[in-house]
SEDO-272138 format. One line per 4 residues: number of its first residue (from 1); their letters; for each residue x, y, z of N, C-alpha, C. Coordinates in steps of 0.2 Angstrom, whole numbers. Layout:
NUM) A) X,Y,Z,X,Y,Z,X,Y,Z ~ ... $
***
This chain:
1) MNEN) 59,101,-2,56,99,4,54,104,7 ~ 48,104,10,44,109,13,47,109,20 ~ 44,113,26,47,113,33,43,107,36 ~ 37,105,33,33,99,37,36,93,36 $
5) TLFI) 40,92,29,43,87,29,50,87,31 ~ 51,91,32,59,91,37,58,90,43 ~ 52,92,46,51,91,54,49,83,54 ~ 45,80,50,44,74,51,50,70,50 $
9) QALK) 55,71,46,61,67,45,65,67,51 ~ 66,75,54,69,75,61,66,71,66 ~ 59,72,67,56,67,72,58,60,71 ~ 57,58,64,58,50,64,65,49,65 $
13) DVID) 70,53,64,77,53,67,78,51,73 ~ 76,55,77,75,55,83,73,50,88 ~ 67,48,85,63,42,88,67,36,85 ~ 68,35,80,73,29,78,79,28,82 $
17) EDYN) 82,33,84,88,31,88,86,27,95 ~ 81,30,98,78,27,104,76,20,103 ~ 72,20,97,69,12,94,74,9,93 ~ 80,10,89,86,6,88,89,4,94 $
21) ADME) 88,7,99,92,7,106,88,2,110 ~ 82,2,109,76,-3,112,78,-11,109 ~ 79,-9,102,79,-16,99,86,-20,101 ~ 91,-16,100,97,-18,102,98,-23,110 $
25) AISL) 93,-18,113,93,-22,121,89,-28,120 ~ 84,-27,116,80,-35,115,85,-40,112 ~ 89,-39,107,92,-43,104,98,-46,109 ~ 100,-43,114,104,-46,119,101,-51,123 $
29) NDEH) 93,-52,124,91,-57,127,89,-63,122 ~ 93,-69,123,92,-74,117,86,-77,119 ~ 82,-76,124,75,-79,126,69,-75,122 ~ 71,-70,119,66,-67,117,63,-69,109 $
33) EFSD) 57,-70,109,55,-72,101,49,-68,101 ~ 49,-66,94,43,-63,91,37,-67,90 ~ 32,-65,90,26,-69,87,27,-71,80 ~ 22,-74,78,21,-75,71,18,-71,68 $
37) KHNK) 12,-67,71,9,-61,69,13,-55,67 ~ 18,-53,71,24,-49,71,28,-51,65 ~ 30,-56,64,35,-58,59,31,-58,52 ~ 26,-59,52,22,-59,45,21,-52,43 $
41) KMKK) 19,-48,48,18,-41,47,25,-37,45 ~ 31,-39,47,36,-37,46,38,-39,39 ~ 36,-45,36,38,-47,30,35,-45,25 ~ 28,-43,26,23,-41,23,26,-33,21 $
45) LIIR) 29,-29,26,32,-22,26,37,-23,21 ~ 42,-27,21,48,-29,16,44,-30,9 ~ 40,-33,9,38,-34,1,35,-26,-1 ~ 31,-25,4,28,-19,1,32,-13,0 $
49) QSRP) 39,-13,2,44,-8,1,47,-9,-7 ~ 46,-14,-9,49,-16,-16,42,-14,-22 ~ 38,-11,-18,32,-8,-23,34,-2,-26 ~ 32,0,-32,31,7,-34,28,12,-28 $
53) YFKL) 30,18,-27,28,23,-24,28,23,-18 ~ 34,18,-14,34,17,-7,39,22,-5 ~ 36,29,-5,40,35,-4,39,38,4 ~ 33,36,6,33,39,13,36,36,19 $
57) ISTA) 37,38,25,40,36,31,36,30,32 ~ 39,24,33,35,18,36,33,19,42 ~ 28,17,45,26,17,53,26,12,57 ~ 28,4,52,29,-1,56,35,-1,60 $
61) GRRA) 34,-3,68,38,-3,72,39,3,75 ~ 36,9,73,37,15,77,32,14,83 ~ 35,20,88,32,22,93,25,26,92 ~ 20,24,95,13,28,95,14,36,95 $
65) ACVI) 18,39,99,20,45,98,23,48,90 ~ 26,44,87,28,46,82,22,46,76 ~ 19,41,77,13,42,72,8,47,74 ~ 7,47,80,2,53,82,5,60,80 $
69) VATV) 11,62,80,13,68,79,14,68,71 ~ 16,64,68,17,63,60,9,65,57 ~ 4,62,60,-2,62,58,-4,70,58 ~ -3,73,65,-5,80,67,-3,85,61 $
73) VLSA) 5,83,59,9,88,55,6,86,47 ~ 4,80,46,2,80,40,-5,83,39 ~ -8,83,45,-16,86,44,-15,93,44 ~ -10,97,46,-8,103,45,-5,104,39 $
77) SALS) -1,101,36,1,102,29,-4,101,24 ~ -10,97,25,-15,96,20,-18,103,21 ~ -19,106,26,-24,113,26,-18,119,23 ~ -12,118,23,-8,123,21,-7,122,13 $
81) VDAV) -10,116,10,-9,116,2,-16,115,0 ~ -20,117,3,-27,116,2,-29,108,-2 ~ -28,104,3,-29,96,1,-36,95,-2 ~ -37,92,-7,-43,91,-11,-45,85,-8 $
85) RGAV) -52,83,-5,-55,77,-3,-62,75,-7 ~ -61,71,-11,-66,70,-15,-68,61,-15 ~ -74,60,-16,-76,52,-18,-74,51,-24 ~ -72,45,-25,-69,41,-32,-72,35,-30 $
89) YDFV) -79,34,-33,-81,27,-33,-84,26,-25 ~ -81,21,-23,-82,19,-16,-75,21,-11 ~ -71,25,-15,-64,27,-12,-65,35,-10 ~ -60,37,-6,-59,45,-6,-53,46,-7 $
93) MENF) -53,51,-10,-45,53,-12,-42,60,-9 ~ -37,60,-5,-36,66,-3,-28,68,-6 ~ -27,74,-9,-22,76,-12,-17,81,-8 ~ -12,78,-6,-8,84,-2,-2,86,-8 $
97) ADHS) 4,90,-5,7,93,-9,12,87,-13 ~ 13,82,-10,18,77,-14,16,70,-14 ~ 9,69,-12,6,63,-11,-1,62,-12 ~ -4,57,-13,-11,57,-12,-12,50,-8 $
101) VIAT) -18,52,-4,-21,46,0,-27,43,-2 ~ -27,37,-4,-33,33,-6,-35,30,-2 ~ -42,31,1,-45,26,6,-52,24,6 ~ -53,19,8,-61,16,7,-66,22,10 $
105) ESGT) -71,22,8,-77,27,9,-80,24,15 ~ -80,28,20,-83,27,27,-90,25,25 ~ -93,18,28,-100,17,28,-100,12,22 ~ -95,11,18,-98,7,12,-96,0,11 $
109) DDGY) -92,-2,19,-90,-9,18,-95,-15,22 ~ -101,-12,24,-107,-17,24,-106,-23,20 ~ -107,-28,23,-107,-35,20,-101,-37,17 ~ -95,-33,18,-89,-36,15,-85,-39,21 $
113) PTSI) -82,-44,19,-77,-50,24,-73,-43,28 ~ -71,-46,34,-67,-42,38,-61,-46,39 ~ -61,-52,36,-54,-55,35,-54,-59,28 ~ -47,-62,27,-47,-66,20,-51,-72,21 $
117) EEKY) -56,-73,18,-60,-79,18,-60,-83,11 ~ -58,-80,5,-55,-82,0,-51,-77,-3 ~ -47,-81,-9,-41,-78,-10,-41,-77,-19 ~ -37,-72,-21,-39,-70,-28,-31,-71,-31 $
121) YISK) -31,-71,-37,-24,-72,-40,-24,-70,-48 ~ -17,-69,-50,-17,-66,-57,-16,-73,-60 ~ -22,-75,-65,-22,-80,-68,-17,-81,-75 ~ -15,-74,-78,-12,-76,-84,-5,-71,-84 $
125) LPAG) 0,-73,-80,6,-70,-80,10,-68,-86 ~ 14,-64,-86,18,-63,-93,23,-69,-92 ~ 26,-71,-99,31,-76,-99,37,-74,-95 ~ 40,-79,-91,45,-79,-87,46,-76,-80 $
129) FEQT) 38,-74,-79,38,-70,-71,36,-77,-66 ~ 40,-77,-61,38,-83,-56,36,-79,-50 ~ 33,-82,-44,31,-80,-39,38,-79,-34 ~ 40,-75,-31,46,-74,-26,44,-73,-20 $
133) QYIE) 38,-69,-18,37,-68,-11,30,-70,-9 ~ 28,-71,-4,21,-73,-2,20,-71,4 ~ 16,-66,7,14,-65,14,5,-65,15 ~ 5,-69,19,-4,-69,22,-5,-67,29 $
137) TDDS) -9,-61,29,-10,-60,37,-19,-61,37 ~ -21,-59,43,-29,-60,44,-33,-56,39 ~ -30,-50,37,-33,-46,33,-31,-44,26 ~ -25,-48,24,-22,-45,19,-18,-51,14 $
141) VSIL) -17,-52,8,-13,-57,5,-8,-51,0 ~ -1,-52,0,3,-50,-3,8,-54,-7 ~ 9,-52,-15,12,-59,-18,16,-54,-22 ~ 23,-55,-23,27,-52,-27,30,-57,-33 $
145) YSNG) 29,-56,-39,31,-59,-45,37,-56,-49 ~ 42,-59,-51,48,-55,-54,50,-60,-60 ~ 54,-58,-64,57,-62,-70,65,-59,-70 ~ 66,-57,-64,74,-54,-63,75,-48,-66 $
149) KKSI) 71,-44,-69,73,-37,-72,65,-33,-70 ~ 60,-36,-70,53,-32,-69,49,-36,-64 ~ 45,-32,-61,41,-35,-55,34,-33,-56 ~ 30,-38,-51,23,-37,-52,20,-38,-45 $
153) FFDQ) 18,-32,-42,16,-33,-35,8,-34,-35 ~ 5,-41,-31,-2,-42,-31,-5,-40,-24 ~ -9,-36,-23,-11,-34,-16,-18,-36,-15 ~ -21,-39,-10,-29,-41,-9,-29,-38,-2 $
157) NVKR) -34,-34,0,-35,-32,7,-43,-32,8 ~ -45,-32,15,-51,-32,17,-52,-23,15 ~ -59,-21,16,-60,-15,14,-61,-10,20 ~ -61,-13,25,-62,-9,31,-56,-5,32 $
161) NHKE) -55,2,33,-49,6,34,-43,5,30 ~ -45,2,24,-39,3,19,-37,8,18 ~ -30,9,15,-28,15,12,-22,13,8 ~ -21,18,3,-15,17,-1,-12,24,-2 $
165) YIDN) -5,24,-2,-1,31,-3,2,32,-9 ~ 1,36,-13,3,37,-20,6,43,-21 ~ 12,43,-24,17,48,-26,13,52,-32 ~ 11,59,-30,7,61,-35,11,67,-38 $
169) ERTS) 18,67,-37,22,71,-41,23,70,-48 ~ 24,63,-48,26,61,-55,21,56,-58 ~ 15,56,-56,10,52,-58,3,56,-61 ~ 2,52,-66,-4,55,-68,-11,50,-66 $
173) FTKI) -18,53,-65,-22,49,-62,-29,48,-67 ~ -31,41,-70,-38,42,-73,-42,36,-70 ~ -49,36,-72,-53,31,-70,-55,28,-76 ~ -56,23,-76,-57,18,-82,-63,12,-81 $
177) EIDG) -66,9,-85,-71,5,-83,-71,0,-88 ~ -71,-6,-87,-69,-12,-92,-75,-17,-89 ~ -78,-19,-94,-83,-25,-93,-87,-23,-87 ~ -89,-17,-85,-94,-16,-78,-88,-14,-72 $
181) QEYL) -83,-16,-72,-77,-15,-67,-73,-9,-68 ~ -75,-4,-62,-71,2,-63,-64,1,-59 ~ -60,6,-62,-52,5,-58,-50,11,-57 ~ -45,11,-53,-41,18,-53,-35,17,-55 $
185) LFES) -32,21,-60,-26,20,-62,-21,26,-63 ~ -15,24,-60,-10,28,-58,-4,27,-63 ~ -2,32,-66,4,32,-71,9,36,-69 ~ 16,32,-71,21,38,-71,26,36,-77 $
189) DTDV) 32,39,-77,36,37,-83,39,30,-82 ~ 39,27,-76,42,20,-74,38,15,-72 ~ 31,17,-69,26,13,-65,20,14,-66 ~ 16,9,-64,9,9,-67,5,6,-60 $
193) TCIW) 1,9,-57,-3,6,-51,-10,5,-53 ~ -14,-1,-51,-21,0,-52,-24,-3,-46 ~ -31,1,-44,-33,-1,-38,-41,-2,-40 ~ -44,-7,-37,-51,-7,-38,-54,-11,-33 $
197) DNGR) -61,-10,-32,-65,-13,-28,-69,-20,-31 ~ -70,-25,-29,-71,-30,-35,-79,-33,-30 ~ -81,-30,-25,-86,-31,-23,-87,-35,-16 ~ -79,-37,-15,-78,-41,-9,-72,-38,-6 $
201) YILG) -67,-36,-10,-60,-36,-8,-58,-29,-11 ~ -52,-25,-8,-48,-21,-12,-43,-24,-16 ~ -42,-24,-22,-37,-28,-26,-33,-22,-28 ~ -26,-24,-29,-21,-19,-31,-15,-21,-35 $
205) IFSD) -13,-20,-42,-8,-22,-45,-3,-16,-46 ~ 3,-17,-44,7,-12,-45,14,-15,-49 ~ 17,-11,-54,22,-15,-59,25,-9,-62 ~ 31,-11,-63,37,-7,-69,35,-9,-76 $
209) LDKE) 29,-14,-79,27,-15,-84,22,-10,-87 ~ 21,-11,-94,18,-4,-97,11,-5,-94 ~ 7,1,-97,0,0,-93,-4,-4,-96 ~ -5,-5,-104,-9,-11,-106,-8,-18,-103 $
213) TVID) -1,-19,-102,-1,-26,-97,-3,-27,-91 ~ -3,-21,-86,-5,-20,-80,-13,-22,-80 ~ -16,-17,-86,-24,-18,-85,-26,-26,-88 ~ -22,-28,-92,-23,-35,-94,-22,-40,-87 $
217) LCKS) -18,-39,-83,-16,-44,-77,-22,-41,-72 ~ -25,-35,-72,-30,-34,-67,-37,-38,-70 ~ -37,-38,-76,-43,-42,-80,-43,-49,-79 ~ -37,-52,-78,-35,-59,-77,-36,-61,-70 $
221) TKLQ) -36,-57,-65,-37,-59,-59,-43,-63,-59 ~ -42,-68,-55,-48,-73,-53,-48,-76,-47 ~ -54,-78,-44,-55,-81,-37,-51,-88,-38 ~ -47,-89,-32,-44,-95,-31,-50,-100,-29 $
225) K) -49,-106,-33,-55,-111,-31,-50,-118,-28 $
***
């Protein structure tokens, strides 16, 4: 673990202590109620934590200072390890020491929806899989499927300012094209991540199933009517 990572963790621990104290104070007030929007975001975060590669410090519920300082430190870390920034289709990939950030290319979201106007779904789930979690916000839909042993996470997001964080220490990256659709494919010994731009939204499937099954799931993703 490098010095920057240690610093971020230490910063997180210090701010978490204050944050937890604030939350305890709030919990003492029986009249306080969180908004539906806040509750949905928190539920979405819980689902996303079950995804493969959720290795980075979550910023949900943190104070702005933590986010700002962590961003500065990560930027410094990027310089120290000669981070690579390059366009991948309509995505930009930044490679850091222990993770990659996949972001949408600036200026390529013209004509794309800024909210969820239509929904997509996996039309051919493997036998035994059932939906166990569903969260919808203004700009995303997250669905978790499980058969009790394996899991499939399906994510639909608006294109504007979208980012994915990938553990690059144990994964390999390839670009594939199937029937004219381009996919970004990330593989580790245990998990597979596939991300693509379908011309309307950014879609992603994350699973501990094998690569060919995940690709078939991507191909079976359809517009809900």
